[in-house]
The first five atom37 places (N, CA, C, CB, O) and aatype in JSON, in Angstrom:
{
  "aatype": [20, 20, 20, 20, 20, 20, 20, 20, 20, 20, 20, 20, 20, 20, 20, 20, 20, 20, 20, 20, 20, 20, 20, 20, 20, 20, 20, 20, 20, 20, 20, 20, 20, 20, 20, 20, 20, 20, 20, 20, 20, 20, 20, 20, 20, 20, 20, 20, 20, 20, 20, 20, 20, 20, 20, 20, 20, 20, 20, 20, 20, 20, 20, 20, 20, 20, 20, 20, 20, 20, 20, 20, 20, 20, 20, 20, 20, 20, 20, 20, 20, 20, 20, 20, 20, 20, 20, 20, 20, 20, 20, 20, 20, 20],
  "atom_mask": [
    [1, 1, 1, 1, 1],
    [1, 1, 1, 1, 1],
    [1, 1, 1, 1, 1],
    [1, 1, 1, 1, 1],
    [1, 1, 1, 1, 1],
    [1, 1, 1, 1, 1],
    [1, 1, 1, 1, 1],
    [1, 1, 1, 1, 1],
    [1, 1, 1, 1, 1],
    [1, 1, 1, 1, 1],
    [1, 1, 1, 1, 1],
    [1, 1, 1, 1, 1],
    [1, 1, 1, 1, 1],
    [1, 1, 1, 1, 1],
    [1, 1, 1, 1, 1],
    [1, 1, 1, 1, 1],
    [1, 1, 1, 1, 1],
    [1, 1, 1, 1, 1],
    [1, 1, 1, 1, 1],
    [1, 1, 1, 1, 1],
    [1, 1, 1, 1, 1],
    [1, 1, 1, 1, 1],
    [1, 1, 1, 1, 1],
    [1, 1, 1, 1, 1],
    [1, 1, 1, 1, 1],
    [1, 1, 1, 1, 1],
    [1, 1, 1, 1, 1],
    [1, 1, 1, 1, 1],
    [1, 1, 1, 1, 1],
    [1, 1, 1, 1, 1],
    [1, 1, 1, 1, 1],
    [1, 1, 1, 1, 1],
    [1, 1, 1, 1, 1],
    [1, 1, 1, 1, 1],
    [1, 1, 1, 1, 1],
    [1, 1, 1, 1, 1],
    [1, 1, 1, 1, 1],
    [1, 1, 1, 1, 1],
    [1, 1, 1, 1, 1],
    [1, 1, 1, 1, 1],
    [1, 1, 1, 1, 1],
    [1, 1, 1, 1, 1],
    [1, 1, 1, 1, 1],
    [1, 1, 1, 1, 1],
    [1, 1, 1, 1, 1],
    [1, 1, 1, 1, 1],
    [1, 1, 1, 1, 1],
    [1, 1, 1, 1, 1],
    [1, 1, 1, 1, 1],
    [1, 1, 1, 1, 1],
    [1, 1, 1, 1, 1],
    [1, 1, 1, 1, 1],
    [1, 1, 1, 1, 1],
    [1, 1, 1, 1, 1],
    [1, 1, 1, 1, 1],
    [1, 1, 1, 1, 1],
    [1, 1, 1, 1, 1],
    [1, 1, 1, 1, 1],
    [1, 1, 1, 1, 1],
    [1, 1, 1, 1, 1],
    [1, 1, 1, 1, 1],
    [1, 1, 1, 1, 1],
    [1, 1, 1, 1, 1],
    [1, 1, 1, 1, 1],
    [1, 1, 1, 1, 1],
    [1, 1, 1, 1, 1],
    [1, 1, 1, 1, 1],
    [1, 1, 1, 1, 1],
    [1, 1, 1, 1, 1],
    [1, 1, 1, 1, 1],
    [1, 1, 1, 1, 1],
    [1, 1, 1, 1, 1],
    [1, 1, 1, 1, 1],
    [1, 1, 1, 1, 1],
    [1, 1, 1, 1, 1],
    [1, 1, 1, 1, 1],
    [1, 1, 1, 1, 1],
    [1, 1, 1, 1, 1],
    [1, 1, 1, 1, 1],
    [1, 1, 1, 1, 1],
    [1, 1, 1, 1, 1],
    [1, 1, 1, 1, 1],
    [1, 1, 1, 1, 1],
    [1, 1, 1, 1, 1],
    [1, 1, 1, 1, 1],
    [1, 1, 1, 1, 1],
    [1, 1, 1, 1, 1],
    [1, 1, 1, 1, 1],
    [1, 1, 1, 1, 1],
    [1, 1, 1, 1, 1],
    [1, 1, 1, 1, 1],
    [1, 1, 1, 1, 1],
    [1, 1, 1, 1, 1],
    [1, 1, 1, 1, 1]
  ],
  "atom_positions": [
    [[114.5, 83.06, 91.47], [113.34, 83.37, 92.13], [111.96, 83.29, 91.37], [113.53, 84.64, 92.6], [112.0, 83.42, 90.15]],
    [[110.52, 83.05, 92.06], [109.73, 82.53, 91.42], [108.86, 83.62, 91.08], [109.25, 81.47, 92.01], [107.78, 83.44, 90.52]],
    [[109.38, 84.93, 91.46], [108.31, 86.17, 90.83], [107.5, 85.9, 90.43], [108.53, 86.97, 89.94], [106.44, 85.56, 90.94]],
    [[108.01, 86.06, 88.74], [107.15, 85.97, 87.76], [106.1, 84.85, 87.38], [107.85, 86.12, 86.91], [105.14, 85.08, 86.64]],
    [[106.37, 83.6, 87.94], [105.06, 82.68, 88.12], [103.89, 82.65, 89.3], [105.58, 81.38, 88.19], [102.8, 82.09, 89.17]],
    [[104.24, 83.22, 90.21], [103.08, 83.42, 91.09], [102.99, 84.81, 90.16], [103.3, 83.47, 93.02], [102.4, 84.57, 89.11]],
    [[103.41, 86.12, 90.29], [102.55, 87.38, 89.49], [101.59, 87.28, 88.23], [103.57, 88.33, 88.96], [100.68, 88.09, 88.04]],
    [[101.86, 86.15, 87.35], [100.93, 85.61, 86.25], [99.98, 84.69, 87.04], [101.76, 84.76, 85.0], [98.81, 84.85, 86.68]],
    [[100.12, 83.79, 87.99], [98.7, 83.6, 88.87], [97.84, 84.36, 89.53], [98.82, 82.96, 89.73], [96.65, 84.06, 89.57]],
    [[98.32, 85.4, 90.12], [97.99, 86.34, 90.71], [97.31, 87.35, 89.66], [99.08, 86.75, 91.44], [96.24, 87.74, 90.12]],
    [[97.57, 87.85, 88.52], [96.95, 88.3, 87.71], [95.78, 87.9, 87.04], [97.59, 88.45, 87.17], [94.89, 88.51, 86.46]],
    [[95.98, 86.86, 87.25], [94.48, 85.71, 86.75], [93.61, 85.79, 87.75], [94.75, 83.9, 86.58], [92.41, 86.03, 87.57]],
    [[94.03, 85.63, 88.64], [92.94, 85.32, 90.29], [93.44, 85.76, 90.98], [92.58, 83.99, 91.04], [94.27, 85.04, 91.53]],
    [[93.31, 87.52, 91.56], [93.62, 88.19, 92.74], [93.64, 87.51, 93.91], [92.85, 89.13, 92.9], [94.27, 88.05, 94.82]],
    [[92.75, 85.73, 94.27], [92.7, 85.96, 95.42], [93.47, 84.52, 95.87], [91.23, 86.35, 95.88], [93.41, 83.84, 96.89]],
    [[94.28, 84.37, 94.49], [95.59, 83.17, 95.01], [96.71, 83.85, 95.44], [96.23, 82.11, 93.75], [97.79, 83.27, 95.58]],
    [[96.49, 85.43, 95.74], [97.52, 86.62, 96.66], [97.38, 86.04, 98.06], [96.9, 88.51, 96.68], [98.36, 86.13, 98.8]],
    [[96.31, 85.47, 98.49], [96.26, 84.59, 99.6], [97.51, 83.87, 100.34], [95.48, 83.66, 99.17], [98.29, 84.07, 101.27]],
    [[97.2, 82.89, 99.34], [97.89, 81.36, 99.53], [99.51, 81.77, 99.23], [97.19, 79.97, 98.2], [100.6, 81.47, 99.74]],
    [[99.08, 82.53, 98.22], [101.21, 83.01, 97.57], [101.71, 84.15, 99.14], [101.28, 84.78, 95.08], [102.92, 84.28, 99.27]],
    [[101.19, 84.57, 99.74], [101.69, 85.11, 100.79], [101.78, 84.7, 101.94], [101.32, 85.92, 100.91], [102.48, 85.27, 102.77]],
    [[100.98, 83.45, 102.22], [101.15, 82.45, 103.08], [102.76, 81.39, 102.87], [99.73, 81.63, 102.84], [103.66, 81.07, 103.64]],
    [[102.44, 81.12, 101.37], [103.97, 80.2, 101.28], [105.23, 81.27, 101.03], [103.97, 78.95, 99.71], [106.35, 81.02, 101.49]],
    [[105.02, 82.26, 100.42], [106.53, 83.39, 101.21], [106.74, 83.01, 102.37], [106.33, 85.16, 101.49], [107.61, 82.21, 102.7]],
    [[105.76, 83.7, 103.29], [105.93, 83.99, 104.64], [106.72, 82.57, 105.29], [104.37, 84.37, 105.34], [107.67, 82.58, 106.07]],
    [[106.11, 81.53, 104.78], [106.74, 79.91, 105.71], [108.17, 80.01, 104.77], [105.5, 77.81, 105.35], [108.98, 79.23, 105.26]],
    [[108.62, 80.57, 103.83], [109.46, 80.01, 103.38], [110.96, 80.66, 104.06], [109.18, 80.06, 101.94], [112.06, 80.17, 104.31]],
    [[110.34, 82.06, 104.19], [111.27, 83.36, 104.08], [111.17, 82.7, 105.78], [110.61, 85.37, 103.38], [112.22, 82.15, 106.07]],
    [[109.92, 82.65, 107.12], [110.53, 82.63, 108.19], [110.9, 81.28, 108.87], [109.83, 83.36, 108.9], [111.59, 81.13, 109.87]],
    [[110.27, 80.28, 108.09], [110.49, 79.08, 108.73], [111.33, 78.23, 107.91], [109.26, 78.44, 109.06], [111.9, 77.34, 108.54]],
    [[111.51, 78.26, 106.87], [112.84, 77.48, 106.27], [113.7, 78.25, 105.74], [112.6, 76.51, 105.21], [114.58, 77.82, 104.99]],
    [[113.56, 79.58, 106.09], [114.57, 80.21, 105.73], [115.47, 80.29, 104.47], [115.11, 79.96, 106.49], [116.7, 80.36, 104.47]],
    [[114.72, 80.27, 103.49], [114.73, 80.09, 102.07], [113.59, 80.42, 101.27], [114.99, 78.86, 101.81], [112.64, 79.66, 101.09]],
    [[113.72, 81.77, 100.7], [112.86, 82.83, 100.59], [112.45, 81.89, 98.86], [113.73, 84.79, 100.75], [113.22, 81.28, 98.12]],
    [[110.82, 82.17, 98.71], [110.39, 81.7, 97.43], [111.06, 83.08, 96.42], [108.47, 81.43, 97.41], [112.0, 83.01, 95.63]],
    [[110.58, 83.78, 96.61], [110.76, 85.53, 96.28], [111.35, 86.29, 96.49], [110.19, 86.24, 96.51], [111.66, 86.34, 97.68]],
    [[111.81, 87.15, 95.78], [112.61, 88.6, 96.27], [111.92, 89.26, 97.21], [112.82, 89.71, 95.16], [110.74, 89.05, 97.49]],
    [[112.53, 89.94, 97.64], [111.76, 90.95, 98.8], [111.45, 92.26, 98.32], [112.65, 91.25, 100.12], [111.15, 93.19, 99.07]],
    [[111.51, 92.33, 97.35], [110.64, 93.23, 96.46], [109.25, 92.6, 96.25], [111.34, 93.48, 95.02], [108.24, 93.07, 96.78]],
    [[109.26, 91.59, 95.51], [108.08, 90.93, 95.35], [107.13, 90.72, 96.34], [108.33, 89.89, 94.95], [105.93, 90.95, 96.19]],
    [[107.75, 90.2, 97.55], [106.7, 90.26, 98.95], [106.37, 91.19, 99.19], [107.02, 89.91, 100.17], [105.18, 91.37, 99.47]],
    [[107.1, 92.0, 99.18], [107.08, 93.75, 99.82], [105.67, 93.99, 98.95], [108.8, 95.15, 99.22], [104.64, 94.27, 99.56]],
    [[105.67, 93.84, 97.11], [104.35, 94.22, 96.89], [103.19, 93.84, 96.63], [104.33, 94.7, 96.36], [102.2, 94.44, 96.22]],
    [[103.53, 92.01, 97.11], [102.9, 91.32, 97.62], [101.32, 91.84, 98.6], [103.94, 90.74, 98.2], [100.11, 92.01, 98.46]],
    [[102.5, 91.92, 99.73], [101.61, 92.38, 100.64], [100.88, 93.84, 100.79], [102.23, 92.17, 101.65], [100.01, 94.12, 101.61]],
    [[101.26, 94.42, 100.12], [100.78, 96.15, 99.22], [99.7, 95.9, 98.66], [101.8, 96.86, 97.85], [98.71, 96.58, 98.95]],
    [[99.6, 94.71, 97.6], [98.73, 94.29, 96.77], [97.77, 93.44, 97.55], [99.35, 93.66, 95.68], [96.59, 93.56, 97.2]],
    [[97.97, 92.72, 98.37], [96.89, 91.85, 98.99], [96.06, 93.43, 100.1], [97.84, 90.1, 100.17], [94.85, 93.58, 99.96]],
    [[96.58, 94.11, 100.76], [96.08, 95.25, 101.59], [95.22, 96.52, 100.52], [97.6, 95.94, 102.45], [94.23, 97.21, 100.77]],
    [[95.73, 96.46, 99.79], [95.14, 97.2, 98.54], [93.37, 96.74, 98.16], [96.26, 96.72, 97.11], [92.25, 97.23, 98.28]],
    [[94.05, 95.41, 97.62], [92.3, 94.69, 97.42], [91.93, 94.03, 98.21], [91.92, 93.79, 96.37], [91.41, 93.0, 97.76]],
    [[91.94, 94.15, 99.53], [91.76, 93.1, 100.65], [90.22, 93.24, 100.86], [92.71, 93.41, 102.15], [89.88, 92.44, 101.72]],
    [[89.36, 93.84, 100.47], [87.93, 93.94, 100.71], [87.25, 92.72, 99.12], [87.41, 96.08, 100.65], [86.42, 91.82, 99.25]],
    [[87.8, 93.04, 98.11], [87.54, 92.06, 97.06], [88.26, 90.98, 96.92], [87.59, 92.54, 95.95], [88.23, 90.45, 95.81]],
    [[89.13, 90.33, 98.01], [90.23, 88.98, 97.98], [88.84, 88.12, 98.8], [92.25, 89.18, 99.16], [88.04, 88.72, 99.5]],
    [[88.79, 86.83, 98.56], [88.07, 85.87, 98.91], [88.72, 84.45, 99.03], [87.07, 85.92, 98.09], [88.47, 83.58, 98.19]],
    [[89.28, 84.32, 99.72], [90.38, 83.12, 100.13], [90.07, 82.56, 101.8], [92.21, 83.88, 100.04], [90.13, 83.24, 102.82]],
    [[89.71, 81.03, 101.67], [89.67, 80.48, 102.69], [90.32, 80.91, 103.66], [89.87, 79.53, 102.54], [89.73, 80.9, 104.74]],
    [[91.51, 81.35, 103.6], [92.53, 81.46, 104.43], [92.91, 82.57, 104.63], [93.42, 80.86, 104.17], [93.91, 82.66, 105.33]],
    [[92.38, 83.66, 104.18], [92.6, 85.11, 104.45], [92.42, 85.92, 106.01], [91.62, 85.73, 103.5], [92.87, 86.98, 106.44]],
    [[91.36, 84.67, 106.71], [91.64, 85.17, 107.7], [92.66, 84.78, 108.61], [90.75, 85.21, 108.13], [92.51, 84.89, 109.83]],
    [[93.64, 84.37, 108.11], [94.7, 84.06, 109.33], [95.44, 85.42, 109.44], [95.88, 82.69, 108.98], [96.06, 85.76, 110.46]],
    [[95.32, 86.25, 108.2], [96.32, 87.44, 108.14], [95.42, 88.54, 108.38], [97.17, 87.64, 106.71], [94.31, 88.65, 107.86]],
    [[95.94, 89.31, 109.15], [95.47, 90.75, 109.36], [96.17, 91.9, 108.6], [95.6, 91.06, 110.79], [97.37, 91.79, 108.34]],
    [[95.71, 92.63, 108.36], [95.94, 93.97, 108.23], [97.14, 94.36, 108.76], [94.97, 94.68, 108.74], [97.94, 94.89, 108.0]],
    [[97.4, 94.22, 109.77], [98.72, 94.87, 110.71], [100.19, 93.97, 109.96], [98.47, 94.33, 112.89], [101.29, 94.44, 109.69]],
    [[99.69, 92.58, 109.77], [100.9, 91.67, 108.94], [101.15, 92.59, 107.54], [100.27, 89.8, 108.44], [102.3, 93.03, 107.47]],
    [[100.6, 92.82, 106.85], [100.63, 93.19, 105.36], [101.49, 94.61, 105.6], [98.9, 93.38, 104.55], [102.51, 94.83, 104.95]],
    [[101.01, 95.52, 106.56], [101.51, 97.04, 106.44], [102.92, 96.68, 107.05], [100.51, 98.37, 107.4], [103.85, 97.39, 106.68]],
    [[103.2, 95.66, 107.94], [104.42, 95.2, 108.3], [105.15, 94.4, 107.34], [104.3, 94.55, 109.41], [106.37, 94.58, 107.31]],
    [[104.74, 93.7, 106.69], [105.31, 93.32, 105.48], [105.25, 91.58, 106.12], [107.04, 94.21, 105.02], [105.31, 90.74, 105.23]],
    [[105.15, 91.15, 107.27], [105.32, 89.98, 107.48], [104.08, 89.2, 107.81], [106.22, 89.91, 108.34], [102.95, 89.55, 107.46]],
    [[104.41, 87.86, 108.68], [103.41, 86.72, 109.06], [104.03, 86.1, 110.05], [103.02, 85.68, 107.97], [104.97, 85.48, 109.55]],
    [[103.99, 85.98, 111.04], [103.98, 85.19, 112.15], [103.05, 84.43, 112.95], [104.36, 85.74, 112.77], [103.18, 84.04, 114.11]],
    [[102.09, 84.28, 112.14], [100.78, 83.3, 112.8], [100.97, 82.07, 112.42], [99.24, 83.63, 112.33], [102.0, 81.79, 111.8]],
    [[99.86, 80.97, 112.76], [99.83, 80.01, 112.61], [99.68, 79.55, 110.92], [98.97, 79.73, 113.5], [98.78, 80.09, 110.28]],
    [[100.68, 78.48, 110.17], [100.31, 77.79, 108.68], [99.33, 77.07, 108.74], [101.28, 76.91, 108.04], [99.18, 76.61, 109.87]],
    [[98.49, 76.73, 107.93], [97.8, 75.68, 107.01], [99.0, 75.16, 106.84], [96.93, 76.07, 105.65], [100.1, 75.59, 106.51]],
    [[98.21, 73.46, 107.31], [99.02, 72.72, 107.02], [99.56, 72.3, 105.59], [98.63, 71.95, 107.6], [100.7, 71.89, 105.37]],
    [[98.69, 72.46, 104.76], [98.81, 72.66, 103.1], [99.8, 73.81, 102.89], [97.25, 73.1, 102.32], [99.93, 73.93, 101.67]],
    [[100.4, 74.52, 103.41], [101.37, 75.75, 102.99], [102.77, 74.65, 102.8], [101.56, 77.29, 104.49], [103.11, 74.53, 101.63]],
    [[103.34, 74.09, 103.51], [104.65, 73.14, 103.52], [104.6, 72.71, 102.31], [104.76, 71.92, 104.54], [105.49, 72.98, 101.5]],
    [[103.2, 71.74, 101.89], [103.72, 70.88, 100.46], [103.46, 72.05, 99.31], [102.61, 69.19, 100.05], [103.98, 72.04, 98.19]],
    [[102.84, 72.72, 99.65], [102.4, 73.55, 98.62], [103.98, 74.79, 98.43], [100.63, 74.35, 99.22], [104.44, 75.27, 97.39]],
    [[104.28, 74.89, 99.3], [105.93, 75.96, 98.65], [107.28, 74.66, 98.5], [106.73, 77.63, 100.45], [108.46, 75.0, 98.44]],
    [[106.85, 73.22, 98.47], [107.68, 72.38, 98.1], [107.23, 72.27, 96.4], [107.59, 71.04, 99.08], [108.04, 72.46, 95.5]],
    [[105.91, 71.97, 96.18], [105.57, 71.84, 95.02], [105.78, 72.26, 93.89], [104.89, 71.92, 95.05], [106.0, 71.66, 92.83]],
    [[105.65, 74.49, 94.43], [105.76, 75.55, 93.79], [107.49, 75.67, 93.5], [105.04, 76.71, 94.65], [107.94, 76.14, 92.46]],
    [[108.14, 75.25, 94.38], [109.41, 74.9, 93.9], [109.97, 74.13, 92.81], [109.81, 74.47, 94.66], [110.84, 74.44, 91.99]],
    [[109.24, 72.92, 92.97], [109.5, 72.04, 91.94], [108.69, 72.19, 90.7], [109.35, 70.78, 92.41], [108.54, 71.22, 89.96]],
    [[108.27, 73.1, 90.48], [107.29, 73.49, 89.11], [108.34, 74.7, 88.66], [105.31, 74.15, 89.5], [108.76, 74.96, 87.53]],
    [[108.58, 75.23, 89.72], [110.17, 76.86, 88.95], [111.18, 76.08, 88.29], [111.51, 78.05, 90.55], [111.74, 76.56, 87.31]],
    [[111.61, 74.51, 88.86], [112.15, 73.86, 87.88], [112.49, 73.42, 86.92], [112.17, 73.61, 87.86], [113.63, 73.08, 86.6]],
    [[110.98, 73.34, 85.98], [110.79, 72.44, 84.83], [111.2, 74.0, 84.2], [109.09, 71.43, 84.47], [111.28, 74.18, 82.99]]
  ]
}
């Protein structure tokens, strides 16, 4: 899993929580091939919810607080997400 790589980026910039949340949900729900452990995804949702008011990201409006509370996302994905998932997987293989 790619938990450590994502966590390092999120620690450097909390706004990265949004794309990682969307990427994780896409990989899990659409591709049936998770990027992260279940525990990491659960903590990511909790972290986004706790920092909701300070996070600033273009795609934040796609995520609802109810998604985060439920630890899920079944909305529409930005077109960039699919490519980002594949790029991140390849990066993790290095």
